[in-house]
KOLGU-516002 format. One record per residue (C-alpha): residue number from 1; residue in three letters; chain; z, y, x. Coordinates in steps of 0.02 Angstrom, whole numbers, plus 50000, padded with zeros to 5 digits. Example, Ala and Ser with C-alpha at 12.3 -4.5 7.8 and 13.67 -1.06 7.14 Angstrom:
<site seq="1" type="ALA" mol="A" z="50390" y="49775" x="50615"/>
<site seq="2" type="SER" mol="A" z="50357" y="49947" x="50684"/>
//
This chain:
<site seq="1" type="UNK" mol="A" z="44957" y="50350" x="56695"/>
<site seq="2" type="UNK" mol="A" z="44935" y="50434" x="56864"/>
<site seq="3" type="UNK" mol="A" z="45057" y="50576" x="56901"/>
<site seq="4" type="UNK" mol="A" z="45107" y="50666" x="57060"/>
<site seq="5" type="UNK" mol="A" z="45281" y="50741" x="57049"/>
<site seq="6" type="UNK" mol="A" z="45388" y="50860" x="57153"/>
<site seq="7" type="UNK" mol="A" z="45575" y="50892" x="57145"/>
<site seq="8" type="UNK" mol="A" z="45656" y="51019" x="57264"/>
<site seq="9" type="UNK" mol="A" z="45788" y="51098" x="57152"/>
<site seq="10" type="UNK" mol="A" z="45928" y="51047" x="57271"/>
<site seq="11" type="UNK" mol="A" z="45950" y="51007" x="57455"/>
<site seq="12" type="UNK" mol="A" z="45893" y="50827" x="57432"/>
<site seq="13" type="UNK" mol="A" z="45710" y="50844" x="57387"/>
<site seq="14" type="UNK" mol="A" z="45582" y="50710" x="57344"/>
<site seq="15" type="UNK" mol="A" z="45403" y="50681" x="57292"/>
<site seq="16" type="UNK" mol="A" z="45333" y="50534" x="57194"/>
<site seq="17" type="UNK" mol="A" z="45169" y="50458" x="57137"/>
<site seq="18" type="UNK" mol="A" z="45160" y="50357" x="56977"/>
<site seq="19" type="UNK" mol="A" z="45005" y="50248" x="56959"/>
<site seq="20" type="UNK" mol="A" z="44959" y="50080" x="56884"/>
<site seq="21" type="UNK" mol="A" z="45139" y="50034" x="56845"/>
<site seq="22" type="UNK" mol="A" z="45193" y="50075" x="57024"/>
<site seq="23" type="UNK" mol="A" z="45302" y="50217" x="57085"/>
<site seq="24" type="UNK" mol="A" z="45293" y="50276" x="57266"/>
<site seq="25" type="UNK" mol="A" z="45430" y="50394" x="57326"/>
<site seq="26" type="UNK" mol="A" z="45467" y="50499" x="57480"/>
<site seq="27" type="UNK" mol="A" z="45637" y="50580" x="57511"/>
<site seq="28" type="UNK" mol="A" z="45653" y="50749" x="57598"/>
<site seq="29" type="UNK" mol="A" z="45825" y="50780" x="57670"/>
<site seq="30" type="UNK" mol="A" z="45882" y="50959" x="57694"/>
<site seq="31" type="UNK" mol="A" z="45817" y="51112" x="57605"/>
<site seq="32" type="UNK" mol="A" z="45750" y="51184" x="57768"/>
<site seq="33" type="UNK" mol="A" z="45630" y="51036" x="57780"/>
<site seq="34" type="UNK" mol="A" z="45556" y="51050" x="57606"/>
<site seq="35" type="UNK" mol="A" z="45415" y="51171" x="57645"/>
<site seq="36" type="UNK" mol="A" z="45366" y="51079" x="57803"/>
<site seq="37" type="UNK" mol="A" z="45367" y="50904" x="57729"/>
<site seq="38" type="UNK" mol="A" z="45310" y="50921" x="57551"/>
<site seq="39" type="UNK" mol="A" z="45120" y="50932" x="57575"/>
<site seq="40" type="UNK" mol="A" z="45123" y="50799" x="57711"/>
<site seq="41" type="UNK" mol="A" z="45220" y="50679" x="57602"/>
<site seq="42" type="UNK" mol="A" z="45108" y="50710" x="57451"/>
<site seq="43" type="UNK" mol="A" z="44955" y="50672" x="57557"/>
<site seq="44" type="UNK" mol="A" z="45038" y="50512" x="57620"/>
<site seq="45" type="UNK" mol="A" z="45076" y="50454" x="57444"/>
<site seq="46" type="UNK" mol="A" z="44897" y="50479" x="57387"/>
<site seq="47" type="UNK" mol="A" z="44830" y="50394" x="57544"/>
<site seq="48" type="UNK" mol="A" z="44945" y="50245" x="57520"/>
<site seq="49" type="UNK" mol="A" z="44882" y="50225" x="57342"/>
<site seq="50" type="UNK" mol="A" z="44701" y="50254" x="57394"/>
<site seq="51" type="UNK" mol="A" z="44684" y="50398" x="57272"/>
<site seq="52" type="UNK" mol="A" z="44625" y="50577" x="57267"/>
<site seq="53" type="UNK" mol="A" z="44698" y="50718" x="57163"/>
<site seq="54" type="UNK" mol="A" z="44545" y="50714" x="57049"/>
<site seq="55" type="UNK" mol="A" z="44603" y="50544" x="56987"/>
<site seq="56" type="UNK" mol="A" z="44771" y="50609" x="56927"/>
<site seq="57" type="UNK" mol="A" z="44816" y="50637" x="56745"/>
<site seq="58" type="UNK" mol="A" z="44940" y="50776" x="56785"/>
<site seq="59" type="UNK" mol="A" z="45047" y="50864" x="56914"/>
<site seq="60" type="UNK" mol="A" z="45234" y="50880" x="56879"/>
<site seq="61" type="UNK" mol="A" z="45376" y="50977" x="56957"/>
<site seq="62" type="UNK" mol="A" z="45562" y="50993" x="56930"/>
<site seq="63" type="UNK" mol="A" z="45578" y="51169" x="56860"/>
<site seq="64" type="UNK" mol="A" z="45766" y="51185" x="56883"/>
<site seq="65" type="UNK" mol="A" z="45886" y="51261" x="56866"/>
<site seq="66" type="UNK" mol="A" z="45928" y="51248" x="57050"/>
<site seq="67" type="UNK" mol="A" z="45895" y="51330" x="57218"/>
<site seq="68" type="UNK" mol="A" z="45778" y="51476" x="57190"/>
<site seq="69" type="UNK" mol="A" z="45675" y="51445" x="57348"/>
<site seq="70" type="UNK" mol="A" z="45656" y="51261" x="57307"/>
<site seq="71" type="UNK" mol="A" z="45601" y="51298" x="57129"/>
<site seq="72" type="UNK" mol="A" z="45470" y="51423" x="57186"/>
<site seq="73" type="UNK" mol="A" z="45406" y="51301" x="57317"/>
<site seq="74" type="UNK" mol="A" z="45387" y="51157" x="57193"/>
<site seq="75" type="UNK" mol="A" z="45303" y="51269" x="57064"/>
<site seq="76" type="UNK" mol="A" z="45185" y="51347" x="57190"/>
<site seq="77" type="UNK" mol="A" z="45129" y="51181" x="57264"/>
<site seq="78" type="UNK" mol="A" z="45104" y="51106" x="57090"/>
<site seq="79" type="UNK" mol="A" z="45002" y="51258" x="57037"/>
<site seq="80" type="UNK" mol="A" z="44893" y="51250" x="57192"/>
<site seq="81" type="UNK" mol="A" z="44853" y="51066" x="57171"/>
<site seq="82" type="UNK" mol="A" z="44825" y="51082" x="56984"/>
<site seq="83" type="UNK" mol="A" z="44708" y="51232" x="57002"/>
<site seq="84" type="UNK" mol="A" z="44604" y="51144" x="57133"/>
<site seq="85" type="UNK" mol="A" z="44588" y="50984" x="57031"/>
<site seq="86" type="UNK" mol="A" z="44579" y="51064" x="56857"/>
<site seq="87" type="UNK" mol="A" z="44738" y="50976" x="56799"/>
<site seq="88" type="UNK" mol="A" z="44877" y="51019" x="56680"/>
<site seq="89" type="UNK" mol="A" z="45057" y="51033" x="56737"/>
<site seq="90" type="UNK" mol="A" z="45213" y="50951" x="56665"/>
<site seq="91" type="UNK" mol="A" z="45358" y="51073" x="56684"/>
<site seq="92" type="UNK" mol="A" z="45513" y="50961" x="56687"/>
<site seq="93" type="UNK" mol="A" z="45694" y="51016" x="56679"/>
<site seq="94" type="UNK" mol="A" z="45791" y="50958" x="56832"/>
<site seq="95" type="UNK" mol="A" z="45948" y="50927" x="56729"/>
<site seq="96" type="UNK" mol="A" z="45846" y="50819" x="56612"/>
<site seq="97" type="UNK" mol="A" z="45788" y="50719" x="56763"/>
<site seq="98" type="UNK" mol="A" z="45971" y="50687" x="56805"/>
<site seq="99" type="UNK" mol="A" z="46009" y="50635" x="56626"/>
<site seq="100" type="UNK" mol="A" z="45867" y="50507" x="56629"/>
<site seq="101" type="UNK" mol="A" z="45958" y="50412" x="56769"/>
<site seq="102" type="UNK" mol="A" z="46106" y="50376" x="56654"/>
<site seq="103" type="UNK" mol="A" z="46102" y="50228" x="56535"/>
<site seq="104" type="UNK" mol="A" z="46201" y="50311" x="56397"/>
<site seq="105" type="UNK" mol="A" z="46156" y="50386" x="56227"/>
<site seq="106" type="UNK" mol="A" z="46237" y="50555" x="56264"/>
<site seq="107" type="UNK" mol="A" z="46242" y="50633" x="56438"/>
<site seq="108" type="UNK" mol="A" z="46320" y="50796" x="56494"/>
<site seq="109" type="UNK" mol="A" z="46244" y="50856" x="56658"/>
<site seq="110" type="UNK" mol="A" z="46326" y="50987" x="56770"/>
<site seq="111" type="UNK" mol="A" z="46262" y="51033" x="56943"/>
<site seq="112" type="UNK" mol="A" z="46318" y="51153" x="57078"/>
<site seq="113" type="UNK" mol="A" z="46247" y="51328" x="57053"/>
<site seq="114" type="UNK" mol="A" z="46337" y="51403" x="57205"/>
<site seq="115" type="UNK" mol="A" z="46443" y="51561" x="57193"/>
<site seq="116" type="UNK" mol="A" z="46579" y="51463" x="57102"/>
<site seq="117" type="UNK" mol="A" z="46468" y="51422" x="56953"/>
<site seq="118" type="UNK" mol="A" z="46383" y="51270" x="56878"/>
<site seq="119" type="UNK" mol="A" z="46222" y="51239" x="56783"/>
<site seq="120" type="UNK" mol="A" z="46253" y="51127" x="56633"/>
<site seq="121" type="UNK" mol="A" z="46170" y="51054" x="56479"/>
<site seq="122" type="UNK" mol="A" z="46195" y="50914" x="56353"/>
<site seq="123" type="UNK" mol="A" z="46065" y="50780" x="56316"/>
<site seq="124" type="UNK" mol="A" z="46045" y="50645" x="56184"/>
<site seq="125" type="UNK" mol="A" z="45918" y="50503" x="56189"/>
<site seq="126" type="UNK" mol="A" z="45772" y="50524" x="56069"/>
<site seq="127" type="UNK" mol="A" z="45674" y="50388" x="55978"/>
<site seq="128" type="UNK" mol="A" z="45573" y="50355" x="56137"/>
<site seq="129" type="UNK" mol="A" z="45727" y="50337" x="56246"/>
<site seq="130" type="UNK" mol="A" z="45700" y="50504" x="56332"/>
<site seq="131" type="UNK" mol="A" z="45846" y="50626" x="56355"/>
<site seq="132" type="UNK" mol="A" z="45818" y="50772" x="56235"/>
<site seq="133" type="UNK" mol="A" z="45906" y="50938" x="56266"/>
<site seq="134" type="UNK" mol="A" z="46044" y="50978" x="56141"/>
<site seq="135" type="UNK" mol="A" z="46070" y="51165" x="56134"/>
<site seq="136" type="UNK" mol="A" z="46025" y="51265" x="56289"/>
<site seq="137" type="UNK" mol="A" z="46046" y="51262" x="56479"/>
<site seq="138" type="UNK" mol="A" z="46189" y="51374" x="56536"/>
<site seq="139" type="UNK" mol="A" z="46271" y="51439" x="56694"/>
<site seq="140" type="UNK" mol="A" z="46458" y="51470" x="56697"/>
<site seq="141" type="UNK" mol="A" z="46615" y="51451" x="56801"/>
<site seq="142" type="UNK" mol="A" z="46685" y="51273" x="56798"/>
<site seq="143" type="UNK" mol="A" z="46841" y="51322" x="56700"/>
<site seq="144" type="UNK" mol="A" z="46735" y="51407" x="56568"/>
<site seq="145" type="UNK" mol="A" z="46632" y="51251" x="56537"/>
<site seq="146" type="UNK" mol="A" z="46661" y="51168" x="56368"/>
<site seq="147" type="UNK" mol="A" z="46589" y="51000" x="56319"/>
<site seq="148" type="UNK" mol="A" z="46517" y="50979" x="56144"/>
<site seq="149" type="UNK" mol="A" z="46621" y="50877" x="56022"/>
<site seq="150" type="UNK" mol="A" z="46610" y="50690" x="56042"/>
<site seq="151" type="UNK" mol="A" z="46599" y="50567" x="56185"/>
<site seq="152" type="UNK" mol="A" z="46489" y="50604" x="56335"/>
<site seq="153" type="UNK" mol="A" z="46441" y="50520" x="56499"/>
<site seq="154" type="UNK" mol="A" z="46454" y="50649" x="56638"/>
<site seq="155" type="UNK" mol="A" z="46331" y="50665" x="56782"/>
<site seq="156" type="UNK" mol="A" z="46292" y="50787" x="56920"/>
<site seq="157" type="UNK" mol="A" z="46358" y="50865" x="57080"/>
<site seq="158" type="UNK" mol="A" z="46476" y="50986" x="56990"/>
<site seq="159" type="UNK" mol="A" z="46588" y="50841" x="56940"/>
<site seq="160" type="UNK" mol="A" z="46606" y="50797" x="57124"/>
<site seq="161" type="UNK" mol="A" z="46641" y="50975" x="57182"/>
<site seq="162" type="UNK" mol="A" z="46764" y="51017" x="57044"/>
<site seq="163" type="UNK" mol="A" z="46845" y="50852" x="56991"/>
<site seq="164" type="UNK" mol="A" z="47005" y="50934" x="56926"/>
<site seq="165" type="UNK" mol="A" z="46917" y="51069" x="56826"/>
<site seq="166" type="UNK" mol="A" z="46785" y="50952" x="56753"/>
<site seq="167" type="UNK" mol="A" z="46827" y="50766" x="56763"/>
<site seq="168" type="UNK" mol="A" z="47014" y="50776" x="56738"/>
<site seq="169" type="UNK" mol="A" z="47011" y="50920" x="56615"/>
<site seq="170" type="UNK" mol="A" z="46885" y="50832" x="56502"/>
<site seq="171" type="UNK" mol="A" z="46943" y="50654" x="56530"/>
<site seq="172" type="UNK" mol="A" z="46969" y="50624" x="56343"/>
<site seq="173" type="UNK" mol="A" z="46787" y="50666" x="56307"/>
<site seq="174" type="UNK" mol="A" z="46705" y="50569" x="56449"/>
<site seq="175" type="UNK" mol="A" z="46652" y="50387" x="56437"/>
<site seq="176" type="UNK" mol="A" z="46608" y="50384" x="56622"/>
<site seq="177" type="UNK" mol="A" z="46551" y="50493" x="56766"/>
<site seq="178" type="UNK" mol="A" z="46416" y="50483" x="56900"/>
<site seq="179" type="UNK" mol="A" z="46451" y="50634" x="57013"/>
<site seq="180" type="UNK" mol="A" z="46323" y="50582" x="57145"/>
<site seq="181" type="UNK" mol="A" z="46174" y="50593" x="57026"/>
<site seq="182" type="UNK" mol="A" z="46043" y="50719" x="57088"/>
<site seq="183" type="UNK" mol="A" z="45873" y="50769" x="57017"/>
<site seq="184" type="UNK" mol="A" z="45737" y="50654" x="57087"/>
<site seq="185" type="UNK" mol="A" z="45548" y="50653" x="57083"/>
<site seq="186" type="UNK" mol="A" z="45538" y="50479" x="57006"/>
<site seq="187" type="UNK" mol="A" z="45625" y="50537" x="56847"/>
<site seq="188" type="UNK" mol="A" z="45518" y="50695" x="56847"/>
<site seq="189" type="UNK" mol="A" z="45365" y="50581" x="56848"/>
<site seq="190" type="UNK" mol="A" z="45432" y="50475" x="56704"/>
<site seq="191" type="UNK" mol="A" z="45469" y="50629" x="56600"/>
<site seq="192" type="UNK" mol="A" z="45298" y="50699" x="56643"/>
<site seq="193" type="UNK" mol="A" z="45216" y="50540" x="56578"/>
<site seq="194" type="UNK" mol="A" z="45304" y="50570" x="56412"/>
<site seq="195" type="UNK" mol="A" z="45241" y="50750" x="56415"/>
<site seq="196" type="UNK" mol="A" z="45062" y="50690" x="56441"/>
<site seq="197" type="UNK" mol="A" z="45078" y="50571" x="56293"/>
<site seq="198" type="UNK" mol="A" z="45148" y="50710" x="56184"/>
<site seq="199" type="UNK" mol="A" z="45017" y="50837" x="56237"/>
<site seq="200" type="UNK" mol="A" z="45145" y="50953" x="56318"/>
<site seq="201" type="UNK" mol="A" z="45055" y="50997" x="56480"/>
<site seq="202" type="UNK" mol="A" z="45030" y="51181" x="56522"/>
<site seq="203" type="UNK" mol="A" z="44891" y="51264" x="56621"/>
<site seq="204" type="UNK" mol="A" z="44937" y="51308" x="56802"/>
<site seq="205" type="UNK" mol="A" z="44947" y="51494" x="56769"/>
<site seq="206" type="UNK" mol="A" z="45081" y="51466" x="56636"/>
<site seq="207" type="UNK" mol="A" z="45194" y="51353" x="56740"/>
<site seq="208" type="UNK" mol="A" z="45356" y="51436" x="56793"/>
<site seq="209" type="UNK" mol="A" z="45529" y="51387" x="56858"/>
<site seq="210" type="UNK" mol="A" z="45683" y="51387" x="56748"/>
<site seq="211" type="UNK" mol="A" z="45803" y="51504" x="56839"/>
<site seq="212" type="UNK" mol="A" z="45938" y="51524" x="56702"/>
<site seq="213" type="UNK" mol="A" z="46016" y="51667" x="56802"/>
<site seq="214" type="UNK" mol="A" z="45939" y="51804" x="56909"/>
<site seq="215" type="UNK" mol="A" z="46080" y="51825" x="57035"/>
<site seq="216" type="UNK" mol="A" z="46064" y="51731" x="57201"/>
<site seq="217" type="UNK" mol="A" z="46209" y="51798" x="57303"/>
<site seq="218" type="UNK" mol="A" z="46375" y="51888" x="57287"/>
<site seq="219" type="UNK" mol="A" z="46405" y="52064" x="57350"/>
<site seq="220" type="UNK" mol="A" z="46527" y="52093" x="57494"/>
<site seq="221" type="UNK" mol="A" z="46657" y="52156" x="57369"/>
<site seq="222" type="UNK" mol="A" z="46637" y="51999" x="57263"/>
<site seq="223" type="UNK" mol="A" z="46657" y="51885" x="57414"/>
<site seq="224" type="UNK" mol="A" z="46814" y="51978" x="57469"/>
<site seq="225" type="UNK" mol="A" z="46887" y="51968" x="57294"/>
<site seq="226" type="UNK" mol="A" z="46868" y="51780" x="57301"/>
<site seq="227" type="UNK" mol="A" z="46952" y="51768" x="57471"/>
<site seq="228" type="UNK" mol="A" z="46793" y="51757" x="57573"/>
<site seq="229" type="UNK" mol="A" z="46735" y="51856" x="57723"/>
<site seq="230" type="UNK" mol="A" z="46638" y="52018" x="57722"/>
//
């Protein structure tokens, strides 16, 4: 399986190339560097593997939820490459990519959504060992977040930013917590490989980010109400 993957849903971006049992990865630190580095790093990965895009089985990108600019960038680059090479695209949930990092049967992922909110979703391992979404992806304030019944392993940046509201409050439901887990291109590639096997690729024109919410900033009145500056 040969898959080129992109993940720029958060500040710490990455790209990866899966081929012949190998996985090459490049990290991109800082959201401001994503647009400048992403095409260069993708070219370097292909050159290191001695491959061209025509040899790929699919292009994949982390669809979010996450930073709107990062999601649009990843989607646009994936679409451009896929259109030029006549390839299908694997649209991978970024929270699912976090869940795949955790060796546990049930994982609850919550990441920073800014504006005092978190993106969150629950996952259970399927028969192939892949994290399958249970329910839907949501966005809410940390105190409004409720875990499903049962025991869950927690993962994601929200548990680091709001330890009292999330880790301590739900301590009886959590079997462990990995607050430093972030979406990465290597897990996007692994999930994309499963999508190829299951025939779940989409044509480039149908690929789209998963925004979850359509609000990107608070108004001046909302910032002042929360104790911020105008």
